[in-house]
C-alpha positions as CSV (number, residue, x, y, z in Angstrom):
1,A,8.9,28.1,11.1
2,P,9.6,24.9,9.1
3,S,8.0,25.0,5.7
4,S,6.3,22.0,4.0
5,S,6.5,21.0,0.4
6,S,5.8,18.0,-1.8
7,P,8.8,15.7,-2.3
8,S,7.9,15.0,-5.9
9,A,8.3,18.6,-7.0
10,A,12.1,18.8,-6.6
11,A,13.0,15.2,-7.6
12,P,16.1,14.8,-9.7
13,P,15.5,13.1,-13.1
14,F,18.1,10.4,-12.3
15,S,19.0,7.8,-9.7
16,L,22.5,7.7,-8.1
17,P,24.8,4.7,-8.5
18,P,25.4,2.7,-5.3
19,R,28.1,3.8,-3.0
20,S,30.8,1.2,-2.7
21,P,32.2,0.3,0.7
22,L,35.4,-1.0,-0.9
23,A,36.9,2.3,-1.9
24,A,39.9,2.3,0.6
25,I,43.4,1.9,-0.7
26,A,46.7,1.3,1.0
27,D,48.5,3.9,3.0
28,P,51.8,4.6,1.2
29,G,53.4,5.9,4.5
30,R,53.4,2.5,6.1
31,N,55.9,-0.2,5.9
32,P,54.7,-3.4,7.6
33,R,57.4,-5.9,8.3
34,S,57.4,-9.7,8.6
35,A,55.7,-11.0,11.7
36,P,57.7,-13.0,14.3
37,G,57.4,-16.7,13.9
38,T,54.5,-18.5,15.5
39,P,55.5,-20.8,18.4
40,K,55.2,-24.5,17.7
41,S,52.6,-24.8,20.4
42,L,50.3,-22.5,18.5
43,A,51.0,-23.8,15.0
44,G,48.0,-25.2,13.2
45,T,45.5,-23.8,15.7
46,P,42.7,-21.3,14.8
47,R,44.5,-18.6,16.8
48,A,47.8,-19.1,14.8
49,C,47.1,-16.0,12.7
50,A,46.5,-13.9,15.7
51,A,49.6,-15.2,17.5
52,A,51.7,-14.6,14.4
53,S,50.9,-10.9,14.3
54,G,52.5,-8.4,16.6
55,V,54.2,-5.0,16.9
56,R,57.8,-4.6,16.2
57,D,59.7,-2.6,18.8
58,R,62.1,0.1,17.9
59,S,64.9,1.5,20.1
60,S,65.4,5.2,20.4
61,S,68.1,6.9,22.5
62,I,66.8,9.5,24.8
63,G,69.4,11.0,27.1
64,G,71.8,8.1,26.4
65,A,69.2,5.4,27.5
66,A,67.6,3.0,25.2
67,K,63.8,3.0,25.2
68,R,61.4,0.6,23.6
69,V,58.9,2.3,21.4
70,F,55.8,0.5,20.0
71,D,54.3,1.8,16.8
72,L,51.1,0.4,15.4
73,R,52.3,1.3,11.9
74,D,54.8,-1.6,12.3
75,L,52.0,-4.1,13.0
76,A,52.1,-7.1,10.7
77,A,49.8,-10.0,10.3
78,A,50.0,-13.4,8.7
79,E,48.3,-14.2,5.5
80,V,44.8,-15.7,6.1
81,P,42.6,-17.5,3.5
82,V,40.3,-15.5,1.4
83,E,37.4,-17.5,2.7
84,V,36.5,-15.8,6.0
85,P,34.2,-17.5,8.5
86,H,30.5,-16.6,8.5
87,F,28.7,-15.8,11.8
88,E,25.0,-15.4,11.7
89,L,23.4,-12.5,13.6
90,D,20.7,-13.2,16.2
91,E,17.4,-11.6,15.3
92,D,15.9,-10.5,18.6
93,P,13.8,-7.3,18.3
94,A,13.1,-7.4,22.0
95,F,16.8,-7.0,22.7
96,W,16.9,-3.5,21.1
97,M,13.3,-2.5,22.2
98,D,14.1,-3.2,25.9
99,R,17.2,-1.0,25.9
100,N,15.8,2.2,27.3
101,V,19.0,3.1,29.0
102,Q,22.1,1.6,27.4
103,V,23.3,2.6,23.9
104,G,23.3,-0.4,21.5
105,V,26.5,-1.0,19.5
106,L,27.0,-3.1,16.4
107,V,30.4,-3.4,14.7
108,R,30.3,-4.2,10.9
109,L,33.4,-5.5,9.1
110,R,33.7,-4.8,5.4
111,P,35.6,-7.0,3.0
112,I,39.2,-6.2,2.1
113,S,39.2,-4.1,-1.0
114,A,41.1,-4.9,-4.2
115,A,43.5,-2.0,-3.7
116,E,44.2,-3.1,-0.1
117,S,44.7,-6.7,-1.3
118,T,47.1,-5.6,-4.0
119,A,49.2,-3.6,-1.6
120,Y,49.1,-5.8,1.5
121,G,47.5,-9.0,0.5
122,Q,45.0,-10.6,2.9
123,K,46.9,-9.4,6.0
124,R,44.5,-8.6,8.8
125,C,44.7,-6.6,12.0
126,L,41.8,-8.4,13.7
127,I,40.0,-11.8,13.7
128,Q,36.3,-12.3,14.4
129,D,35.7,-15.0,17.0
130,S,31.9,-15.1,17.2
131,S,28.8,-13.0,16.4
132,K,29.6,-10.8,19.4
133,T,33.4,-10.8,19.8
134,L,36.4,-10.1,17.8
135,S,40.2,-10.0,18.6
136,W,42.7,-7.3,17.9
137,T,45.9,-9.1,16.8
138,G,48.3,-6.3,17.7
139,H,50.3,-5.8,20.8
140,P,48.8,-6.5,23.3
141,E,46.3,-8.8,21.9
142,T,42.8,-7.6,23.0
143,M,39.3,-9.1,22.7
144,F,36.4,-6.8,22.2
145,T,32.8,-7.7,23.0
146,F,29.8,-5.9,21.5
147,D,26.1,-6.4,21.2
148,H,26.6,-7.7,17.7
149,V,29.5,-8.1,15.3
150,A,28.4,-8.3,11.6
151,C,30.9,-10.3,9.6
152,E,31.9,-9.4,6.0
153,T,29.3,-11.7,4.4
154,I,26.3,-10.3,6.3
155,S,23.7,-8.9,3.8
156,Q,22.0,-5.5,3.9
157,E,18.6,-7.2,4.5
158,K,19.9,-9.2,7.5
159,L,21.5,-6.0,9.0
160,F,18.2,-4.2,8.7
161,R,16.3,-7.0,10.4
162,V,18.7,-7.0,13.3
163,V,19.0,-3.2,13.8
164,G,16.5,-1.3,11.7
165,L,13.3,-3.2,12.3
166,P,13.3,-2.8,16.1
167,M,14.0,0.9,15.7
168,V,10.8,1.3,13.6
169,E,8.8,-0.5,16.3
170,N,10.3,1.8,19.0
171,C,9.4,5.0,17.1
172,M,5.8,3.8,16.4
173,S,5.5,3.2,20.1
174,G,6.4,6.8,20.9
175,Y,10.1,6.6,21.6
176,N,12.8,8.7,20.0
177,G,15.4,6.8,18.1
178,C,18.8,7.5,16.6
179,L,21.1,5.4,14.4
180,F,24.7,6.5,14.0
181,A,27.1,5.2,11.3
182,Y,30.7,5.8,12.6
183,G,34.1,4.9,11.2
184,Q,37.1,5.9,9.2
185,T,36.7,7.2,5.6
186,G,36.1,4.4,3.2
187,S,34.9,2.0,5.8
188,G,31.4,1.6,4.4
189,K,29.3,4.1,6.4
190,T,27.3,5.5,3.5
191,Y,26.9,2.1,2.0
192,T,25.4,0.9,5.3
193,M,23.1,3.8,5.7
194,M,22.0,4.5,2.1
195,G,23.4,1.9,-0.2
196,E,21.7,1.9,-3.6
197,L,18.7,4.2,-3.9
198,S,16.1,3.3,-6.5
199,K,14.1,6.1,-8.2
200,D,10.7,4.5,-8.2
201,G,10.9,3.1,-4.6
202,N,8.6,0.2,-5.5
203,E,11.2,-2.5,-5.0
204,L,14.5,-2.3,-3.1
205,S,17.7,-3.9,-4.4
206,N,20.0,-6.2,-2.5
207,D,22.4,-3.2,-2.0
208,S,19.8,-0.9,-0.5
209,G,20.9,0.4,2.9
210,L,19.2,0.8,6.2
211,T,17.5,4.1,5.5
212,P,15.3,2.9,2.5
213,R,14.6,-0.4,4.2
214,I,13.5,1.3,7.4
215,F,10.9,3.4,5.6
216,E,9.7,0.5,3.5
217,Y,8.9,-1.4,6.7
218,L,7.6,1.8,8.4
219,F,4.8,2.5,5.9
220,A,3.9,-1.2,5.8
221,R,3.4,-1.1,9.6
222,I,1.5,2.1,9.5
223,K,-1.0,0.7,7.0
224,E,-1.4,-2.4,9.2
225,E,-1.9,-0.5,12.4
226,E,-4.4,2.0,10.9
227,E,-6.4,-1.0,9.6
228,R,-6.3,-2.9,12.9
229,R,-7.4,0.1,15.0
230,R,-9.9,1.6,12.7
231,E,-12.4,1.9,15.5
232,D,-10.1,4.3,17.4
233,K,-9.7,6.5,14.2
234,L,-5.9,6.0,14.4
235,K,-4.0,8.1,11.9
236,Y,-0.3,8.5,11.3
237,I,1.5,11.6,10.0
238,C,5.2,11.5,8.9
239,K,7.3,14.5,8.0
240,C,11.0,14.4,7.0
241,S,13.9,16.8,6.9
242,F,17.5,16.3,5.5
243,L,20.5,18.4,6.5
244,E,24.3,18.3,6.3
245,I,26.9,19.8,8.6
246,Y,29.7,21.0,6.3
247,N,32.7,22.9,7.8
248,E,30.6,23.5,10.9
249,Q,27.8,25.1,8.9
250,I,24.3,23.6,8.6
251,T,22.8,23.4,5.1
252,D,19.3,22.2,4.1
253,L,19.8,19.5,1.6
254,L,16.2,19.8,0.4
255,E,16.7,23.5,-0.2
256,P,20.4,24.1,-0.9
257,S,20.0,27.9,-0.9
258,S,19.3,27.7,2.8
259,T,22.8,27.8,4.3
260,N,24.3,28.6,7.6
261,L,21.1,27.7,9.5
262,Q,21.1,28.2,13.2
263,I,20.3,25.7,16.0
264,R,17.7,26.9,18.5
265,E,16.6,25.4,21.8
266,D,13.1,25.6,23.1
267,I,11.4,24.2,26.2
268,K,8.6,22.6,24.2
269,K,10.3,21.8,20.9
270,G,13.7,20.9,22.4
271,V,16.7,21.4,20.1
272,Y,15.8,22.2,16.5
273,V,17.2,23.9,13.3
274,E,15.5,27.1,12.5
275,N,14.0,27.5,9.0
276,L,14.7,23.9,8.1
277,M,12.3,22.5,5.4
278,E,10.0,19.7,6.5
279,C,8.2,17.6,3.9
280,Y,5.2,15.4,4.6
281,V,5.6,11.9,3.2
282,S,3.1,9.1,2.9
283,S,4.9,6.4,0.9
284,V,8.4,4.9,0.3
285,K,8.4,6.7,-3.1
286,D,8.1,10.1,-1.4
287,V,11.0,9.3,0.9
288,M,13.2,8.0,-2.0
289,L,12.7,11.2,-3.9
290,L,13.8,13.2,-0.8
291,L,16.8,11.0,-0.3
292,L,17.9,11.3,-4.0
293,Q,17.5,15.0,-3.9
294,G,19.4,15.4,-0.7
295,V,22.3,13.0,-1.6
296,A,22.7,14.8,-4.9
297,N,23.2,18.0,-3.0
298,R,25.6,16.6,-0.4
299,K,29.3,17.5,-0.4
300,M,31.4,14.7,-1.8
301,A,35.0,14.5,-3.2
302,A,37.7,12.1,-4.1
303,T,40.7,11.4,-1.8
304,N,43.5,8.8,-1.9
305,M,41.5,6.6,0.5
306,N,38.0,7.0,-1.0
307,S,36.9,7.9,-4.5
308,E,33.5,9.1,-3.1
309,S,34.4,10.5,0.3
310,S,31.6,12.2,2.2
311,R,32.9,15.6,3.3
312,S,30.0,16.4,5.6
313,H,27.8,14.8,8.3
314,S,24.3,14.2,7.1
315,V,21.2,13.9,9.3
316,F,17.9,12.5,7.9
317,T,15.1,13.1,10.4
318,C,11.6,11.7,10.4
319,V,8.9,12.7,12.9
320,I,6.2,10.0,13.3
321,E,3.0,11.3,14.9
322,S,0.0,9.2,15.7
323,H,-3.4,10.4,17.1
324,W,-6.5,8.5,18.1
325,E,-9.7,9.0,20.1
326,R,-10.9,6.8,22.9
327,D,-13.4,7.5,25.7
328,S,-13.8,11.2,24.8
329,M,-10.1,11.6,25.1
330,T,-7.7,12.5,22.2
331,H,-4.4,10.7,22.4
332,L,-1.2,12.0,20.7
333,R,2.0,10.1,20.4
334,F,5.1,11.0,18.5
335,G,8.7,9.7,17.9
336,R,11.7,11.4,16.3
337,L,14.0,9.1,14.2
338,N,17.4,10.5,13.4
339,L,19.5,8.6,10.8
340,V,23.0,10.0,10.9
341,D,25.8,9.3,8.4
342,L,29.0,10.7,9.8
343,A,31.9,11.8,7.7
344,G,34.8,9.6,8.2
345,S,37.9,10.5,10.1
346,E,41.1,10.6,8.0
347,R,44.8,11.4,8.3
348,Q,46.2,13.9,5.8
349,K,49.2,11.6,5.2
350,S,46.9,8.8,4.0
351,S,44.2,10.8,2.2
352,G,46.5,13.3,0.5
353,A,44.1,16.1,1.2
354,E,45.1,19.6,0.1
355,G,43.4,23.0,-0.1
356,D,39.7,22.7,0.4
357,R,39.9,19.0,1.1
358,L,42.4,19.7,3.9
359,K,40.1,22.3,5.5
360,E,37.2,19.8,5.3
361,A,39.2,17.1,6.9
362,A,40.3,19.4,9.7
363,N,36.6,20.3,10.5
364,I,35.5,16.7,10.2
365,N,38.2,15.5,12.6
366,R,37.5,18.4,15.0
367,S,33.8,17.5,15.0
368,L,34.5,13.8,15.6
369,S,36.9,14.7,18.4
370,T,34.2,16.7,20.1
371,L,31.8,13.7,19.7
372,G,34.5,11.4,21.3
373,L,34.9,13.9,24.1
374,V,31.2,14.1,24.7
375,I,31.0,10.3,24.9
376,M,33.9,10.1,27.3
377,T,32.3,12.7,29.5
378,L,28.9,10.9,29.4
379,V,30.7,7.7,30.5
380,D,32.1,9.6,33.5
381,V,28.6,10.9,34.3
382,A,27.2,7.3,34.0
383,N,29.8,6.3,36.6
384,G,28.5,8.9,39.1
385,K,31.0,11.7,38.4
386,S,29.9,15.3,38.1
387,R,31.0,16.5,34.7
388,H,30.0,19.3,32.2
389,V,29.1,17.7,28.9
390,P,30.4,19.9,26.1
391,Y,27.4,19.5,23.7
392,R,27.7,23.0,22.4
393,D,31.3,22.6,21.2
394,S,30.2,21.4,17.8
395,R,27.1,21.6,15.7
396,L,26.8,17.8,15.5
397,T,26.7,17.2,19.3
398,F,24.5,20.2,20.0
399,L,21.9,19.0,17.4
400,L,21.9,15.4,18.6
401,Q,22.3,15.9,22.4
402,D,19.0,14.1,23.1
403,S,20.5,11.0,21.3
404,L,23.6,11.1,23.5
405,G,22.6,10.7,27.1
406,G,19.1,12.0,26.7
407,N,15.6,10.9,25.7
408,S,16.4,8.4,22.9
409,K,17.0,4.8,22.1
410,T,20.4,5.1,20.3
411,T,22.2,2.5,18.2
412,I,25.7,3.0,16.8
413,V,27.0,1.0,13.8
414,A,30.8,1.1,13.9
415,N,32.2,0.3,10.4
416,I,35.7,-1.0,10.3
417,S,38.2,-2.4,7.8
418,P,40.0,-5.6,8.8
419,S,43.0,-4.8,6.5
420,I,46.4,-4.3,8.1
421,C,46.8,-0.9,6.3
422,S,43.9,0.5,8.4
423,S,45.1,-0.9,11.7
424,N,45.3,2.5,13.5
425,E,41.9,3.7,12.4
426,T,40.3,0.3,13.1
427,L,41.7,0.2,16.7
428,S,40.5,3.8,17.3
429,T,37.0,2.9,16.1
430,L,36.8,-0.2,18.3
431,K,37.8,1.9,21.3
432,F,35.2,4.5,20.4
433,A,32.5,1.8,20.2
434,Q,33.6,0.2,23.4
435,R,33.2,3.6,25.3
436,A,29.9,4.3,23.6
437,K,28.5,1.0,25.1
438,L,28.7,2.6,28.6
439,I,26.5,5.7,27.8
440,Q,23.3,5.8,29.8
441,N,20.2,7.3,28.1
442,N,16.8,7.8,29.5
443,A,14.2,7.0,26.8
444,K,10.6,7.7,27.5
445,V,7.3,7.4,25.6
446,N,6.3,10.8,24.1
447,E,2.5,10.7,24.7
448,D,-0.1,13.1,25.6
449,A,-3.8,12.5,26.4
450,S,-6.1,15.6,26.4
451,G,-9.8,16.0,27.0
452,D,-12.2,18.7,28.0
453,V,-12.8,18.3,31.7
454,M,-16.0,20.3,31.6
455,A,-17.4,18.2,28.7
456,L,-16.6,15.0,30.6
457,Q,-18.4,16.3,33.7
458,R,-21.5,17.2,31.6
459,Q,-21.5,13.8,30.0
460,I,-21.3,12.1,33.3
461,E,-24.2,14.1,34.6
462,E,-26.3,13.3,31.5
463,L,-25.5,9.6,31.9
464,K,-26.4,9.7,35.6
465,D,-29.8,11.3,34.7
466,Q,-30.4,8.5,32.1
467,L,-29.4,5.9,34.7
468,T,-31.9,7.4,37.2
469,C,-34.7,7.3,34.6
470,L,-34.0,3.7,33.8
471,R,-34.1,2.7,37.4
472,K,-37.5,4.5,37.9
473,Q,-38.9,2.8,34.8
474,Q,-37.8,-0.6,36.2
475,N,-39.6,0.0,39.5
476,A,-42.8,1.5,37.9
477,P,-45.8,-0.8,37.0
478,G,-47.1,-1.2,33.4
479,P,-45.2,-1.3,30.2
480,P,-41.7,-0.2,30.6
481,S,-40.8,3.3,29.3
482,F,-38.1,5.7,30.3
483,L,-37.1,9.3,29.8
484,L,-33.8,10.2,28.1
485,L,-32.2,13.5,28.8
486,N,-30.2,14.8,25.9
487,S,-27.3,17.4,26.1
488,G,-28.7,20.3,28.0
489,S,-32.3,19.7,26.7
490,D,-35.4,18.9,28.8
491,R,-37.3,17.3,26.0
492,E,-38.8,13.9,27.0
493,Y,-39.0,10.9,24.7
494,N,-41.3,7.9,25.4
495,T,-39.6,4.7,24.2
496,L,-41.0,1.2,24.5
497,A,-38.5,-1.5,25.3
498,E,-38.4,-5.0,26.6
499,D,-37.4,-5.8,30.1
500,H,-34.2,-7.6,29.1
501,Q,-33.3,-4.7,26.8
502,S,-33.7,-2.3,29.6
503,S,-31.5,-4.4,31.8
504,C,-28.8,-4.4,29.1
505,D,-29.0,-0.7,28.6
506,L,-28.8,-0.1,32.4
507,S,-25.7,-2.3,32.7
508,L,-24.0,-0.5,29.7
509,L,-24.8,2.9,31.1
510,K,-23.4,1.9,34.5
511,Q,-20.2,0.7,32.9
512,K,-19.9,3.9,30.8
513,V,-20.5,6.2,33.8
514,S,-18.0,4.3,35.9
515,H,-15.4,4.5,33.2
516,L,-15.9,8.2,32.6
517,E,-15.7,8.9,36.3
518,D,-12.4,7.1,36.4
519,V,-11.1,9.2,33.5
520,L,-12.3,12.4,35.2
521,V,-10.7,11.4,38.5
522,G,-7.4,10.6,36.6
523,S,-7.5,14.0,34.9
524,L,-8.1,15.9,38.2
525,R,-5.4,13.9,39.9
526,R,-2.9,14.8,37.3
527,E,-3.8,18.5,37.6
528,K,-3.4,18.3,41.4
529,L,0.0,16.6,41.1
530,A,1.1,19.3,38.6
531,E,0.0,22.0,41.1
532,L,1.9,20.2,43.9
533,D,5.0,20.0,41.8
534,I,4.8,23.7,41.0
535,R,4.5,24.6,44.6
536,K,7.4,22.4,45.5
537,L,9.6,24.0,42.8
538,E,8.6,27.5,44.0
539,A,9.5,26.6,47.6
540,E,12.8,25.2,46.4
541,I,13.5,28.4,44.4
542,K,12.7,30.5,47.4
543,H,15.1,28.5,49.6
544,L,17.8,28.7,47.0
545,N,17.5,32.4,46.7
546,R,17.8,32.8,50.5
547,L,20.9,30.6,50.4
548,V,22.4,32.8,47.6
549,D,21.7,35.9,49.7
550,L,23.5,34.4,52.7
551,K,26.4,33.3,50.6
552,E,26.7,36.8,49.2
553,S,26.6,38.5,52.6
554,D,29.3,36.0,53.8
555,S,31.5,36.8,50.8
556,Q,31.1,40.5,51.6
557,R,32.3,39.9,55.1
558,L,35.3,37.9,54.0
559,R,36.3,40.7,51.6
560,M,36.0,43.2,54.5
561,M,38.2,41.0,56.7
562,L,40.8,40.7,53.9
563,K,40.8,44.5,53.6
564,L,41.4,44.8,57.3
565,R,44.3,42.4,57.2
566,D,45.8,44.3,54.3
567,E,45.6,47.5,56.3
568,K,47.2,45.8,59.3
569,L,50.1,44.7,57.2
570,K,50.6,48.3,56.0
571,R,50.6,49.5,59.5
572,L,53.1,46.9,60.5
573,H,55.4,48.0,57.7
574,M,55.1,51.6,58.7
575,L,55.8,50.7,62.4
576,A,58.9,48.8,61.3
577,D,60.1,51.7,59.3
578,D,59.5,54.1,62.2
579,L,57.0,56.1,60.2
580,V,54.3,56.0,63.0
581,P,54.7,56.1,66.8
582,S,53.9,52.9,68.7
583,D,51.0,54.5,70.6
584,G,49.3,55.6,67.4
585,Y,49.8,52.1,66.0
586,M,48.2,50.4,69.0
587,V,45.2,52.7,68.8
588,E,44.6,51.9,65.2
589,E,45.2,48.2,65.8
590,N,42.6,48.2,68.6
591,A,40.0,49.8,66.3
592,A,40.7,47.4,63.5
593,M,40.5,44.4,65.9
594,S,37.2,45.6,67.2
595,Q,35.8,45.9,63.7
596,E,37.0,42.4,62.8
597,I,35.5,41.0,66.0
598,Q,32.1,42.5,65.0
599,L,32.3,40.9,61.6
600,L,33.2,37.5,63.2
601,Q,30.4,37.8,65.7
602,K,27.9,38.6,63.0
603,Q,29.1,35.6,61.0
604,F,28.9,33.4,64.0
605,D,25.3,34.5,64.7
606,E,24.2,33.6,61.2
607,N,26.2,30.4,61.0
608,P,23.5,28.0,62.3
609,Q,21.1,29.2,59.7
610,L,23.7,29.0,57.0
611,T,24.5,25.4,58.0
612,Q,20.8,24.5,57.9
613,F,20.4,25.9,54.4
614,A,23.5,24.1,53.3
615,F,22.1,20.8,54.4
616,E,18.8,21.5,52.8
617,N,20.5,22.4,49.6
618,K,22.4,19.1,49.6
619,R,19.2,17.2,50.2
620,L,17.4,18.9,47.3
621,I,20.3,18.2,45.0
622,E,20.1,14.5,46.0
623,Q,16.4,14.4,45.3
624,V,16.9,16.0,41.9
């Protein structure tokens, strides 16, 4: 069972420096050449840079025939000014809150780093056209459209208001949420998710990432909601966990000694990590201490492409529970928020990985390949095809299967570099994000309302008795008085009241009785519906079992017929070799044919029933 501890107990006595998104350097294995000249008709237009770029073709001789081979490593782009256009993002929380089905995708461009600029200048492999579109300037030129495209000058605060704020509102409303940061190594994923983490947590810096900003806004909203709904006794409880997936092994970042943790699946809990520590948090400072502790324990190393490369996937999870009481009913609502910082894909030639770094890169690439395969399969499923989704092929996809095609509102932030030296990885990330847009989720509110049916019935009876007494007192002469029956007691209380006060009490009691009756009827209706569903499922299971039995008997008959055919072939061979007389062969052949006729007759007799069950099975599958 998950354990709980105070986040302040294991806080490190220091704060980590901010992760820089500009740590990528040039790929020494590439040799971009000059781009072909821009046609005069395009010269001077905003698209001139895009038209000036292209892919040089090389000829190779295969079997004596020349073949044109295109290689993105030969892609070149024209110099563009250092000043890049700024496109403001639209802040529309309703856009993300209404997306119960489709996965939201935001692409974020980081600035060209100093190392990239030194090696390749300001040559770019793509151009941003608007706040939703960008163009790949390779061959062929392609335009990509996403929900949002964040340009290089978008601030961390603006990104949070566009992506993070609606996610908090969704989780407080009872939806599960997931935020992925995807991209090549050095593209700014950790900067986007974490940024600069301050130790005190009182005030965030301009470089603070989505995670600290999300929790700053979350606790402000919790305080506001608890104050607004004080009459309902609304209370929120938040508990967090932090893990990493390193070389396909799960480690608890809040308890580093807990390694190689196992993923379990339960009907009620869903998918969870066994023995993972969960810490209750009540402020931004508590969350900051957990983040600092976890980030300090995360596996990082330097490569040729990133001086602070994350060598593992990290998942920071927060479960937000709220409960309140209304009309003798206890309401419970919860949402699970997963903040995922994926390790970046990399090529050994570019990163220069060796030894342990090479093994880490192989596991990272294998895990990301499985993620890509899962997304491609989910796209096929969304298009109506029947596919097996390989969630269990990696720890990452198994752990987050609800976020991919399940009960979750998922947003993917695809981080890319516009530099020419990262052209292959940038194009791969754009294609990944384009496919991810087509995933169909099924987000639902996680809410439960429970109440004691017997207690509700007793309360209704007591209110009815009080209502009867009030009516009698209204019809009786003399000063008004009435009897109140109290919780199983027969004691009588004489109370003097004014006529208008009695009328008000009578009206209120009528309303309360009517409301409680509605609540009781709703509870009983839900119980009846649940019983009907159980009966239907039992009937379907019974029909399916009968169908399985018929299929099994049919397969047994087919095996018997195959055996008879094999024996017939043997007899024919023996007859051809004059090993048996023709009369003996005919006798055996007649016996075998009689047995085969009996099998066919039995199959024919059962065929109508088999056909009926087949149609019924097809109907049940369509209903499911």
